[in-house]
C-alpha positions in Angstrom: 22.0 -15.8 -9.8 22.1 -12.0 -9.7 24.5 -9.1 -10.0 24.3 -6.2 -7.6 25.7 -3.0 -9.0 26.2 0.0 -6.7 26.4 3.1 -8.9 28.0 5.9 -6.8 28.5 9.5 -7.7 32.0 10.7 -6.7 32.5 12.8 -3.6 32.1 16.6 -3.5 34.4 18.3 -5.9 36.0 21.7 -5.9 33.4 23.0 -8.3 30.5 21.8 -6.2 29.8 25.0 -4.3 29.4 27.0 -7.5 27.6 24.2 -9.3 29.9 24.4 -12.3 29.5 22.0 -15.1 32.4 19.6 -14.7 32.0 17.0 -17.4 35.5 16.3 -18.9 37.2 18.9 -16.6 39.6 16.8 -14.4 39.1 18.4 -11.0 39.9 17.2 -7.5 37.7 16.5 -4.4 37.3 18.9 -1.6 38.3 17.9 1.9 34.6 17.2 2.5 34.5 15.1 -0.6 37.5 13.1 0.8 35.6 12.6 4.1 32.6 11.3 2.1 34.9 8.9 0.2 36.3 7.6 3.6 32.7 6.8 4.8 32.1 5.0 1.5 35.3 3.0 2.1 34.0 2.1 5.6 31.0 0.5 3.9 33.1 -1.1 1.2 35.3 -2.9 3.7 32.4 -5.1 4.8 30.3 -5.1 1.6 31.7 -8.4 0.1 32.5 -6.7 -3.1 33.6 -8.6 -6.2 35.3 -5.6 -7.9 35.6 -1.8 -7.7 35.4 0.2 -10.9 36.0 3.9 -11.5 35.8 6.5 -14.2 39.3 7.7 -15.1 38.5 11.3 -13.9 40.5 12.3 -10.8 37.4 13.0 -8.7 36.2 9.5 -9.2 39.5 7.8 -8.7 40.1 9.8 -5.5 36.7 8.6 -4.3 37.2 4.9 -5.2 40.8 4.3 -4.2 40.2 3.8 -0.5 37.1 1.7 -1.1 39.2 -0.7 -3.3 42.0 -0.8 -0.8 39.6 -1.5 2.2 37.9 -4.2 0.2 41.2 -5.8 -0.7 40.7 -5.3 -4.4 42.5 -3.5 -7.2 41.0 -0.4 -8.5 39.8 -1.0 -12.1 39.6 2.1 -14.3 37.1 2.2 -17.1 37.0 5.0 -19.7 33.4 4.2 -20.7 32.3 5.5 -17.2 33.6 9.1 -17.9 31.2 12.0 -17.6 29.3 13.7 -20.4 31.2 16.4 -22.2 29.1 19.6 -21.8 30.7 21.3 -24.7 30.6 25.1 -24.7 29.0 25.0 -21.2 31.9 23.1 -19.7 33.3 24.9 -16.6 30.4 27.4 -16.4 27.9 28.0 -13.7 24.1 28.0 -14.5 24.1 31.8 -14.0 26.9 32.2 -16.5 25.2 30.0 -19.0 22.0 31.9 -18.6 23.8 35.2 -19.2 26.0 34.1 -22.1 24.0 31.3 -23.8 20.3 32.0 -22.9 18.9 30.2 -26.1 21.1 27.2 -25.6 20.1 26.9 -21.9 16.4 27.3 -22.7 16.6 24.5 -25.3 18.6 22.3 -22.9 16.1 22.7 -20.1 13.3 21.7 -22.5 15.1 18.6 -23.8 18.6 18.0 -22.4 19.2 15.1 -24.9 17.8 16.4 -28.2 19.1 19.9 -27.4 22.3 19.1 -25.5 24.9 21.9 -25.3 26.6 22.7 -28.6 30.0 21.0 -29.1 29.2 18.6 -26.3 28.8 14.9 -26.3 25.4 13.3 -27.3 23.8 12.0 -24.1 22.6 9.0 -26.1 26.2 8.0 -26.7 26.9 8.3 -22.9 24.0 6.0 -22.2 25.3 3.5 -24.8 28.8 3.3 -23.5 27.7 2.9 -19.9 25.2 0.2 -20.9 28.0 -1.5 -22.9 30.1 -1.6 -19.7 27.3 -3.2 -17.7 26.6 -5.7 -20.5 30.3 -6.7 -20.1 29.8 -7.3 -16.4 26.7 -9.5 -17.1 28.5 -11.5 -19.7 31.6 -12.0 -17.5 29.9 -12.7 -14.2 26.8 -14.8 -13.3 26.7 -13.1 -9.9 28.7 -10.7 -7.7 28.6 -7.3 -6.1 30.2 -4.4 -7.9 31.0 -0.8 -6.8 31.0 1.5 -9.7 32.1 5.1 -9.1 31.1 7.5 -11.8 29.3 10.8 -12.4 25.9 12.3 -11.9 24.8 12.7 -15.6 26.3 9.4 -16.7 24.7 7.5 -13.8 21.3 9.1 -14.4 21.4 8.3 -18.1 22.4 4.7 -17.3 19.5 4.4 -14.8 17.1 5.6 -17.5 18.3 3.1 -20.1 18.1 0.2 -17.6 14.6 1.1 -16.4 13.1 2.0 -19.7 12.7 5.7 -18.9 13.1 8.1 -21.9 16.6 9.6 -21.8 15.2 13.1 -22.3 13.6 12.8 -18.8 16.8 12.0 -16.9 16.9 15.4 -15.2 13.2 15.2 -14.3 13.0 11.6 -13.1 16.4 11.7 -11.3 16.8 15.4 -10.3 19.6 14.8 -7.9 22.2 12.2 -7.0 23.9 12.7 -3.6 27.7 12.5 -3.5 28.9 9.0 -2.4 25.4 7.6 -1.9 24.5 4.1 -3.0 22.2 3.6 -6.0 21.8 -0.1 -6.1 20.7 -2.0 -9.3 20.1 -5.7 -9.4 20.5 -7.5 -12.7 18.7 -10.8 -12.4 18.2 -13.0 -15.5 18.8 -9.9 -17.6 16.1 -7.9 -15.9 17.2 -4.8 -14.0 15.6 -3.6 -10.7 16.3 -0.5 -8.8 16.7 -1.4 -5.1 17.8 1.9 -3.7 18.5 5.5 -4.7 20.6 8.1 -2.8 21.1 5.7 0.2 24.0 6.9 2.3 26.6 4.3 2.9 26.7 5.1 6.6 23.0 5.5 7.8 22.4 8.3 10.1 25.6 10.2 9.2 24.8 13.5 7.3 26.7 13.9 4.1 
């Protein structure tokens, strides 16, 4: 008996091109992001999913809605899947942070957990709430296939917790999560395994 959990970063957002920190900022997908979501839905239609979960943020719900519909399932919204709050860096680009908050950026780059941005959420807390969500899936289901649409930092912290990687290394070990790509975790007898990382839902189709 095993649970397959497909952790998926939302589609491209309107802040993607400028690489703005969009933790708790509730922004929309771009047209390209909606096209990415449509390709994810093509996969979901034949993926034999048990449930589709989403962060409450618009960019995640807009990504997950068609997948849930194509899979014939309701879209389940889970607050614990929301993104990290980046505090005073929220809404800023890396260049803006470097100009306005050079010391905070230097500390963050050295240790993004122990020196997370001031006024932001502790990344340890993000890992705990996402792990708590997955523990609920394990306790409620002996097996199944679950699509979980969330955010880059939240997913990377979750992967570190599951795989025993120090949280402070989440940016180094998982430097990038592609939009709408599949990151598949198998939970078998309480033991997690990473089966795929950044695997596009439609092989051969550039994202």
